[in-house]
KOLRO-717712 format. One line per field, with one value per residue: residue number from 1; residue in three letters; x, y, z of N, C-alpha, C in turn. Coordinates in steps of 0.1 Angstrom, whole numbers, plus 5000, padded with zeros to 4 digits. Each point is the difference from the previous one (the first is absolute). Layout:
N
n (NUM ...)
res (ALA ...)
n_c1 (X ...)
n_c2 (Y ...)
n_c3 (Z ...)
ca_c1 (X ...)
ca_c2 (Y ...)
ca_c3 (Z ...)
c_c1 (X ...)
c_c2 (Y ...)
c_c3 (Z ...)
//
This chain:
306
n (1 2 3 4 5 6 7 8 9 10 11 12 13 14 15 16 17 18 19 20 21 22 23 24 25 26 27 28 29 30 31 32 33 34 35 36 37 38 39 40 41 42 43 44 45 46 47 48 49 50 51 52 53 54 55 56 57 58 59 60 61 62 63 64 65 66 67 68 69 70 71 72 73 74 75 76 77 78 79 80 81 82 83 84 85 86 87 88 89 90 91 92 93 94 95 96 97 98 99 100 101 102 103 104 105 106 107 108 109 110 111 112 113 114 115 116 117 118 119 120 121 122 123 124 125 126 127 128 129 130 131 132 133 134 135 136 137 138 139 140 141 142 143 144 145 146 147 148 149 150 151 152 153 154 155 156 157 158 159 160 161 162 163 164 165 166 167 168 169 170 171 172 173 174 175 176 177 178 179 180 181 182 183 184 185 186 187 188 189 190 191 192 193 194 195 196 197 198 199 200 201 202 203 204 205 206 207 208 209 210 211 212 213 214 215 216 217 218 219 220 221 222 223 224 225 226 227 228 229 230 231 232 233 234 235 236 237 238 239 240 241 242 243 244 245 246 247 248 249 250 251 252 253 254 255 256 257 258 259 260 261 262 263 264 265 266 267 268 269 270 271 272 273 274 275 276 277 278 279 280 281 282 283 284 285 286 287 288 289 290 291 292 293 294 295 296 297 298 299 300 301 302 303 304 305 306)
res (UNK UNK UNK UNK UNK UNK UNK UNK UNK UNK UNK UNK UNK UNK UNK UNK UNK UNK UNK UNK UNK UNK UNK UNK UNK UNK UNK UNK UNK UNK UNK UNK UNK UNK UNK UNK UNK UNK UNK UNK UNK UNK UNK UNK UNK UNK UNK UNK UNK UNK UNK UNK UNK UNK UNK UNK UNK UNK UNK UNK UNK UNK UNK UNK UNK UNK UNK UNK UNK UNK UNK UNK UNK UNK UNK UNK UNK UNK UNK UNK UNK UNK UNK UNK UNK UNK UNK UNK UNK UNK UNK UNK UNK UNK UNK UNK UNK UNK UNK UNK UNK UNK UNK UNK UNK UNK UNK UNK UNK UNK UNK UNK UNK UNK UNK UNK UNK UNK UNK UNK UNK UNK UNK UNK UNK UNK UNK UNK UNK UNK UNK UNK UNK UNK UNK UNK UNK UNK UNK UNK UNK UNK UNK UNK UNK UNK UNK UNK UNK UNK UNK UNK UNK UNK UNK UNK UNK UNK UNK UNK UNK UNK UNK UNK UNK UNK UNK UNK UNK UNK UNK UNK UNK UNK UNK UNK UNK UNK UNK UNK UNK UNK UNK UNK UNK UNK UNK UNK UNK UNK UNK UNK UNK UNK UNK UNK UNK UNK UNK UNK UNK UNK UNK UNK UNK UNK UNK UNK UNK UNK UNK UNK UNK UNK UNK UNK UNK UNK UNK UNK UNK UNK UNK UNK UNK UNK UNK UNK UNK UNK UNK UNK UNK UNK UNK UNK UNK UNK UNK UNK UNK UNK UNK UNK UNK UNK UNK UNK UNK UNK UNK UNK UNK UNK UNK UNK UNK UNK UNK UNK UNK UNK UNK UNK UNK UNK UNK UNK UNK UNK UNK UNK UNK UNK UNK UNK UNK UNK UNK UNK UNK UNK UNK UNK UNK UNK UNK UNK UNK UNK UNK UNK UNK UNK UNK UNK UNK UNK UNK UNK UNK UNK UNK UNK UNK UNK)
n_c1 (5008 4997 5006 5001 5003 5008 5003 5001 5006 5007 4992 4992 4995 4989 5007 5006 4989 4994 5011 5000 4987 5003 5010 4992 4989 5009 4996 5001 4994 5009 4992 5007 4988 4990 5006 4988 4992 4991 5005 4995 4998 5004 4987 5002 5009 5002 5008 4989 5005 4989 5005 4992 5011 5009 4994 5011 5003 5004 5012 5003 5000 4989 5008 5003 5010 4988 4999 4988 5003 5002 5012 4997 4993 4996 5002 4993 4991 4999 5000 4991 4994 5002 4997 4990 4998 5004 5009 5003 4987 4991 5005 4998 5011 5004 4996 5005 5010 5002 4997 5008 5008 4998 5012 4993 4990 5009 5007 4988 4995 5012 5001 4988 5004 5010 4992 4992 5010 5002 4987 5007 4995 5010 5004 5005 5012 5001 5006 5003 5006 4998 5010 4996 5008 4993 5004 4990 4997 5001 5007 5009 5000 5010 5010 4996 4988 4999 4994 4989 5010 4997 5013 4999 4997 5010 4991 4999 5002 4994 5006 4990 5007 4989 5009 4997 5001 4996 4997 5008 4995 5010 4993 5013 5002 5006 5012 4997 5007 4997 5003 5011 5004 4995 5005 5011 4999 4995 5010 5010 4996 4999 4991 5005 5002 5001 5008 4999 5012 5002 5012 4989 5008 4989 5002 5012 5002 4996 5006 5010 4998 4998 5009 5007 5002 5011 4998 4989 5011 4999 5012 4998 5013 4992 5006 5000 4988 4996 4993 5007 4996 4999 4992 5011 4990 5002 5002 4992 5004 5012 4995 4994 5011 5005 4990 5001 5013 4997 4992 5009 5010 4995 4993 5004 5013 4990 5005 4990 5008 4991 5000 5013 4996 4992 5011 5007 4989 4998 5013 5000 4989 5005 5011 4993 4993 5013 4998 4993 4990 4999 5011 4993 4994 5012 5005 4990 5002 5013 4997 4992 5012 5009 5005 4992 5005 4999 4997 4992 4996 4997 4995 4996 5005 4994 5012 4998 4993 4998)
n_c2 (4988 5009 5011 5000 4987 5003 5012 4992 4990 5009 5005 4992 5006 4999 5003 5010 5003 4999 5006 5009 5001 4999 5008 5007 4999 4991 4996 5013 5011 5002 4999 5011 5001 4994 5005 5006 4993 5002 5005 5013 5007 5011 5002 5006 4990 4999 5009 5001 4989 4992 4996 4991 4993 5010 5003 4995 5013 4998 5004 4999 5013 4996 5006 5007 4999 4999 4995 5007 4995 5013 4994 5004 4989 5007 5010 4992 4996 5013 5004 4990 5004 5013 4997 4993 5010 5007 4996 5013 4998 5007 5012 5004 5007 4989 4992 5009 5001 4987 4999 5011 4994 5003 5006 5006 5002 5005 5006 5003 5003 5004 5005 5003 5003 5006 5005 5001 5006 5007 5000 4997 4988 4997 4990 4988 5005 4993 4989 5007 5004 5013 5003 5012 5009 5011 5012 5006 5011 5008 5010 4991 5007 4999 4995 5009 4998 4987 4996 5003 5009 5002 5004 4989 5008 4992 4995 4989 4994 4990 4992 4993 4993 4994 4991 5009 5007 5000 5013 5002 5012 5003 5009 4998 4997 4989 4996 5001 4989 5006 5012 4996 4993 5011 5007 4994 4999 5012 5000 4993 4991 4991 4998 5012 5002 5013 5007 5011 5003 5013 5006 5007 5003 5008 4997 4995 5010 5008 4993 5000 5013 5000 4991 5008 4989 5001 4987 5007 5005 5008 5005 5013 5002 5010 4998 4988 5006 4991 4998 4989 4988 4994 4994 5002 5009 5013 4998 4990 4999 5001 4993 4992 5000 4998 4991 4996 5000 4994 4992 4998 4999 4992 4993 4994 5000 4998 4991 5003 4999 5009 5005 4998 4994 5011 5008 4993 5001 5013 5002 4993 5006 5012 4999 4994 5011 5003 4987 5004 4995 4995 5006 5008 4989 4993 5012 5002 4987 5003 5010 4990 4995 5009 5001 5009 5010 5004 5012 4999 4988 5004 5011 4990 5009 5006 4997 4993 5006 4988)
n_c3 (5000 4991 5003 4987 5000 5010 4995 4989 5007 5007 4991 5007 5010 4993 4989 5007 5006 4988 4996 5010 4998 4987 5002 5008 4992 4995 5012 5000 5003 5009 5011 5002 5005 4993 4989 5002 4992 5010 4989 5002 4988 5006 4999 5012 5001 4987 5005 5008 5007 5001 5011 4994 5001 4999 4989 4996 4999 4987 4996 4987 5003 5007 5009 4989 4991 4993 5012 5001 4989 4998 4997 4988 4999 4990 5009 5008 4990 4996 5013 5002 4989 5003 5012 4994 4991 5010 4992 5000 4999 5007 4999 5012 4997 4993 5011 5008 4991 5000 5012 5002 5009 5013 5004 5010 4991 4991 5010 5006 4988 4997 5012 4997 4988 5005 5008 4989 4993 5011 4998 4989 4999 5007 4992 5004 4999 4989 4997 4990 5010 4997 5009 5004 5002 5002 4996 5005 4994 5010 4994 5001 5011 4991 5006 5009 4993 5003 4989 5007 5000 5013 4998 4994 4990 4996 4992 5008 4988 5005 4991 4997 4990 4997 4996 4990 5011 5013 5002 5011 5004 5009 5007 5000 5013 4996 4998 5013 5005 5012 4994 4992 5011 5005 4990 5001 5013 4998 4992 5006 4991 5010 4990 5003 4987 4998 5008 4991 5005 5004 5002 5002 5011 4999 4987 5001 5008 4990 4991 5008 5004 4987 5002 4991 4994 5006 4998 5002 5007 4989 4998 4997 4997 5003 5012 4994 4998 5009 4989 4995 5004 4989 5008 5007 5003 5002 4987 5003 5013 4995 4990 5009 5007 4988 4998 5012 4998 4988 5007 5009 4992 4991 5009 5011 4996 5009 5008 5009 5010 5005 4988 5002 5011 5000 4997 5009 5007 4996 5001 5011 5004 4994 5006 5010 4995 4997 5000 5010 4993 5012 4999 4992 4994 5000 4997 4991 4997 5001 4992 4995 5003 4997 5012 5005 4994 5012 4997 5011 4997 4987 5006 5008 5008 4989 4996 4989 4991 4994)
ca_c1 (4992 5006 4993 4988 4989 4995 4990 4988 4992 4995 4998 4991 5001 4992 5008 5011 4994 4997 5012 5004 4991 5003 5012 4999 4989 4998 4988 4989 5002 5000 5000 5013 4997 4995 5004 4988 4999 4987 5004 4993 5005 4990 4994 5003 5014 5004 5013 4999 4994 4994 5000 4987 5003 5003 4995 5012 5002 5014 5003 5011 5012 5000 5010 5011 5009 4993 4991 4999 5006 4990 5005 4993 5006 5008 5013 5006 5004 5011 5012 5004 5005 5012 5010 5003 5006 5012 5010 5008 4991 4996 5000 4987 4999 4996 4986 4993 4998 4992 4986 4994 4996 5010 5011 4997 4991 5008 5009 4992 4995 5011 5003 4989 5002 5012 4995 4993 5010 5008 4992 5000 5007 5013 5004 5015 5008 5010 5007 5013 4997 5011 4998 5009 4996 5003 4997 4993 4996 5008 5014 5008 5009 5013 5001 5002 4990 4996 4986 4995 5004 4990 5003 4999 4986 4997 4991 5004 4990 5004 4992 5000 4994 4999 5004 4988 4988 4996 5010 4996 5009 4997 5007 5007 5006 5014 5004 5005 4995 4988 4989 4998 4995 4986 4993 5003 4991 4986 4997 5007 4997 5012 5003 5006 5010 5013 4999 5012 5002 5014 5009 4997 5002 4988 4991 5001 4993 4985 4994 5001 4990 4987 4998 5003 5013 5011 5005 4992 5004 5010 5003 5009 5008 5000 5012 5010 4995 4993 4985 4993 5008 4990 4986 5000 5001 4990 4997 4985 4996 5006 4992 4988 5004 5002 4986 4996 5007 4996 4987 5002 5007 4993 4986 4995 5009 5003 4992 5004 5002 4987 4992 5008 4995 4988 5005 5006 4988 4995 5010 5000 4987 4999 5011 4997 4989 5003 4996 4986 4991 4989 5006 4991 4989 5004 5002 4987 4995 5006 4995 4986 5000 5009 4994 5001 5012 4996 5010 5006 5010 5011 5009 5003 5014 5007 5011 5000 4992 5007)
ca_c2 (5012 5013 5010 5005 4990 5001 5011 4997 4989 5004 5015 5005 4994 4987 4989 4997 4992 4986 4992 4997 4990 4988 4996 4997 4990 4993 4992 5008 5008 4993 5009 4999 4998 4987 4992 4995 5003 5006 5014 5007 5014 5010 5006 5014 5002 4987 4995 4995 4987 4997 4985 4996 4992 5008 5014 5009 5006 5001 5002 4992 5006 5002 4992 4996 5011 5011 5004 5014 5008 5008 5000 4992 4987 5000 5005 4989 4990 5006 5000 4986 4996 5006 4994 4986 4999 5008 4990 5005 5007 5013 5008 5007 5012 4997 4996 5013 5007 4992 4999 5012 5000 5006 4991 4992 4990 4990 4993 4991 4990 4991 4992 4990 4989 4992 4992 4988 4991 4994 4991 4987 4989 4996 4987 4999 4999 4989 5000 5008 5014 5010 5010 5011 5012 5013 5012 5010 5012 5012 4998 4999 5012 4995 4986 4998 4991 4990 4997 4993 5008 5010 5013 4999 5001 4990 4989 4987 4992 4986 4994 4986 4998 4986 4999 4998 5001 5012 5010 5006 5010 5003 5012 4994 5010 4999 4988 4990 4987 4998 5007 4992 4987 5001 5001 4987 4990 5002 4999 4990 4986 4991 4991 5008 4992 5007 5014 5007 5014 5005 4995 5006 4990 4997 4989 4987 5000 5003 4987 4990 5004 4999 4986 4996 4993 5008 4993 5005 5014 5002 5014 5006 5010 5012 5008 4996 5002 4988 5003 4988 4988 4990 5005 5008 5014 5008 5010 5002 5009 5013 5006 5005 5012 5011 5005 5007 5013 5009 5005 5010 5012 5006 5001 5005 5010 5000 4990 5001 4987 4995 4993 4992 4986 5000 5001 4987 4990 5003 4996 4985 4996 5002 4991 4986 4998 5008 4993 4997 5008 5004 5008 5010 4994 4994 5011 5004 4990 5003 5013 4999 4990 5005 5009 5015 5007 5014 5010 5002 4989 5001 5011 5000 5002 5001 5009 5007 4992 4997)
ca_c3 (5000 5000 5008 4992 5002 5013 5001 4992 5006 5014 5000 5010 5014 5001 4994 5009 5011 4994 4999 5013 5005 4994 5006 5014 5002 4988 5002 5004 5012 5013 5011 5007 5015 5003 4988 4994 4986 4997 4998 4990 4999 5004 4989 5001 4998 4994 5005 5013 5001 5013 5004 5006 5012 5012 4997 4999 4988 4997 4986 4996 5004 5014 5007 4991 4998 4995 5011 5003 4989 4992 4987 4991 4998 4988 5004 5008 4990 4992 5008 5001 4987 4998 5009 4995 4987 5001 5004 5011 5009 4996 5012 5004 4993 4987 5001 5002 4988 4990 5004 5004 5014 5008 5003 5012 4995 4992 5009 5008 4991 4997 5012 5003 4990 5005 5012 4995 4994 5011 5008 4993 5008 4995 5004 5002 4988 4999 4987 5000 5005 5000 5010 5000 5008 4993 5008 4992 5008 5001 4997 5012 5001 5004 5003 5014 5005 4990 5000 5011 5012 5003 4994 4985 4996 4990 5004 4995 4994 4998 4989 4997 4987 4996 4986 4992 5009 5007 5005 5012 5005 5013 5006 5012 5009 4998 4994 5009 4997 5007 4992 4988 5004 5002 4987 4994 5006 4997 4985 4993 5004 5004 4989 4989 4992 5002 5003 4995 5006 4998 5010 5012 5010 5008 4995 5006 5014 4999 4995 5011 5009 4994 4998 4987 5000 4994 4988 4989 4998 4991 5000 4990 5007 4992 5003 4990 4986 4997 5000 4997 4996 4997 5002 5012 4998 5007 4990 5000 5010 4998 4989 5007 5008 4990 4996 5012 5001 4989 5005 5011 4995 4989 5001 5013 5003 5014 5007 5014 5007 5006 4990 4990 4999 4991 4986 4997 4997 4987 4990 4999 4995 4986 4994 5000 4991 4988 4987 5002 4992 5009 5011 5004 5007 5013 5009 5005 5009 5013 5006 5006 5011 5010 5010 4997 5005 5003 4999 5013 5002 4991 5003 5015 5003 4988 5000 4987 4990 4988)
c_c1 (5009 4993 4988 4989 4995 4990 4988 4991 4994 4999 4991 5003 4993 5008 5012 4995 4997 5013 5005 4991 5003 5013 4999 4991 4997 4987 4988 5003 4999 5001 5013 4998 4996 5004 4988 5000 4986 5001 4992 5006 4989 4994 5004 5015 5006 5014 5000 4993 4994 4998 4987 5002 5003 4997 5012 5001 5015 5002 5013 5014 5002 5011 5011 5009 4993 4992 5001 5007 4989 5005 4992 5007 5008 5014 5008 5006 5012 5013 5006 5007 5014 5011 5004 5008 5013 5011 5008 4991 4996 4999 4986 4999 4995 4985 4991 4998 4991 4985 4993 4996 5011 5011 4997 4991 5008 5009 4993 4995 5011 5003 4989 5001 5012 4996 4993 5010 5008 4991 5000 5007 5012 5004 5015 5007 5009 5007 5014 4997 5013 4996 5011 4995 5004 4996 4994 4997 5011 5015 5008 5010 5014 4999 5001 4990 4996 4984 4996 5004 4989 5002 4999 4985 4997 4991 5004 4988 5006 4991 5002 4993 5001 5003 4987 4987 4998 5012 4994 5010 4995 5008 5006 5006 5015 5003 5007 4994 4986 4988 4997 4993 4984 4993 5002 4991 4986 4996 5007 4997 5013 5004 5006 5011 5014 4997 5013 5000 5014 5008 4997 5000 4988 4992 5002 4994 4985 4993 5000 4989 4986 4996 5002 5014 5011 5006 4992 5004 5011 5003 5008 5007 5002 5013 5012 4996 4992 4985 4992 5010 4990 4986 4999 5002 4989 4995 4985 4995 5006 4993 4987 5003 5002 4987 4995 5006 4996 4986 5001 5006 4992 4985 4995 5009 5004 4991 5005 5002 4987 4992 5007 4994 4988 5004 5006 4989 4995 5009 5000 4987 4999 5011 4996 4988 5002 4996 4985 4991 4989 5005 4991 4988 5004 5003 4986 4994 5006 4995 4986 4999 5010 4993 5002 5013 4996 5012 5008 5011 5012 5010 5004 5015 5009 5011 5000 4993 5008 4991)
c_c2 (5013 5010 5006 4990 5000 5011 4998 4990 5004 5015 5005 4992 4987 4989 4996 4991 4986 4992 4996 4989 4986 4994 4995 4989 4993 4991 5008 5007 4992 5010 4999 4998 4986 4990 4993 5005 5005 5015 5006 5014 5009 5007 5015 5003 4987 4996 4993 4987 4999 4985 4997 4993 5008 5015 5010 5006 5002 5003 4991 5006 5001 4991 4995 5012 5012 5007 5015 5009 5007 5002 4992 4987 4999 5005 4990 4990 5005 5000 4986 4995 5006 4994 4986 5000 5008 4991 5005 5008 5014 5009 5006 5013 4997 4996 5013 5007 4992 4999 5013 5001 5007 4990 4991 4988 4989 4992 4990 4989 4990 4991 4990 4989 4992 4991 4988 4990 4992 4989 4986 4990 4995 4987 5000 4998 4988 5000 5007 5015 5008 5010 5011 5012 5012 5011 5011 5012 5011 4996 4999 5011 4994 4985 4996 4990 4991 4999 4991 5006 5011 5014 5000 5000 4991 4989 4987 4993 4986 4994 4985 4998 4985 5000 4996 5000 5013 5008 5005 5010 5003 5012 4995 5010 5000 4987 4990 4987 4997 5006 4992 4987 5001 5000 4986 4990 5002 4998 4989 4986 4993 4991 5008 4992 5007 5014 5006 5014 5005 4996 5007 4989 4997 4988 4986 4998 5002 4987 4990 5003 4998 4985 4994 4994 5008 4993 5005 5014 5001 5015 5004 5011 5012 5008 4997 5000 4987 5003 4988 4989 4989 5006 5009 5015 5007 5011 5002 5009 5013 5008 5006 5012 5012 5006 5008 5014 5010 5006 5011 5013 5006 5002 5007 5012 5000 4990 5001 4986 4994 4992 4992 4986 4999 5000 4987 4990 5003 4995 4984 4995 5000 4991 4986 4997 5006 4993 4997 5009 5005 5008 5010 4995 4994 5010 5004 4990 5001 5012 4999 4989 5005 5009 5014 5005 5015 5010 5002 4989 5001 5011 5001 5001 5001 5011 5008 4991 4998 5004)
c_c3 (5000 5009 4992 5001 5014 5002 4991 5007 5013 5001 5010 5014 5000 4993 5008 5011 4996 4999 5014 5006 4994 5006 5014 5003 4987 5000 5004 5014 5013 5011 5008 5015 5003 4989 4993 4985 4996 4999 4990 5000 5005 4988 4999 4997 4995 5004 5013 5000 5014 5002 5007 5014 5012 4998 5000 4986 4997 4985 4997 5005 5016 5007 4991 4999 4995 5011 5002 4989 4992 4985 4990 4997 4987 5002 5008 4990 4992 5007 5002 4987 4998 5009 4996 4988 4999 5006 5012 5010 4995 5013 5003 4992 4986 5000 5002 4987 4990 5004 5004 5014 5008 5003 5012 4996 4993 5008 5008 4991 4996 5011 5003 4989 5004 5012 4996 4994 5011 5007 4994 5009 4993 5005 5002 4986 5000 4986 5001 5004 5000 5011 4999 5008 4992 5010 4992 5009 4999 4997 5013 5001 5005 5002 5014 5006 4989 5000 5011 5013 5002 4994 4985 4996 4988 5006 4994 4994 4998 4990 4998 4987 4997 4985 4992 5009 5006 5005 5013 5005 5015 5005 5013 5008 4998 4992 5009 4998 5006 4992 4988 5003 5001 4987 4993 5006 4997 4985 4992 5006 5003 4988 4988 4994 5002 5003 4996 5005 4996 5013 5014 5011 5009 4995 5006 5014 4999 4995 5011 5010 4995 4998 4986 5000 4993 4988 4987 4996 4990 4999 4987 5007 4991 5002 4991 4986 4995 5001 4996 4997 4999 5001 5012 4997 5008 4990 4999 5010 4998 4989 5006 5008 4991 4996 5012 5001 4989 5003 5010 4994 4988 5001 5013 5005 5015 5007 5015 5006 5005 4989 4990 4998 4990 4986 4996 4997 4987 4989 4999 4995 4985 4993 4999 4991 4987 4987 5001 4991 5009 5012 5005 5008 5013 5010 5006 5010 5014 5006 5006 5011 5011 5011 4997 5006 5002 4998 5013 5003 4991 5004 5014 5002 4988 5001 4987 4990 4987 4988)
//
């Protein structure tokens, strides 16, 4: 679907609601309170449903990412489409200009879509895995502090990429073995075939702490100019990091530490579905099942907005 086709097919609020209803209730409307199916539309307001069982009134957008939004649904769909189809993402400023909304509305809109992307269930990774770490954010002033040090404003991103499979990014506190072990233990199956990393000395201990056998660990030594031998390489995860950094530098321009994890979720969600012809519809399905994200919760204790 192109954006021209999107606006042609869903030119009215009614058509947008029909799409969301089909995605949320493929077998017909269901009451979110009692889960009954004796549902009728109100004659006075076609967007509102009424449950005969518990007499509860609801709409397709109630208690979803769309909750309490006054933005026309076609603008929601357009923003979702743009975020899905932009390989390196799209900034809130660009959404603002494209949809004709305020920056605050565009920023909040983008973060709610990212929250729906982050709500997807993730299984354990196995097979051949590449792991690496990188640093993003503010330029390091001099060399007196290394990334991960409290005085360094660089942010640590840890990545795991399954060969010919899924990609996962994590906003890590540091690259100590205990920190990496947590992410490895939560995402890597004990039946993994091989884990490929660079020469960072945290990895052997991290794998041991996470329960992954050290005999499955292979390394490439970048310090001596080694980037691959045989099938062992971290080029795949490094390529994904390159895409992330192009998004930060060329698209978002600035990403705060507070919201970095949300941008990582967006990038990995889109990357893992890059060959899917139903990416847009899949994203909408998550948006009508994910919990609401209030502006107050999003901005609580916010130091700076991205």
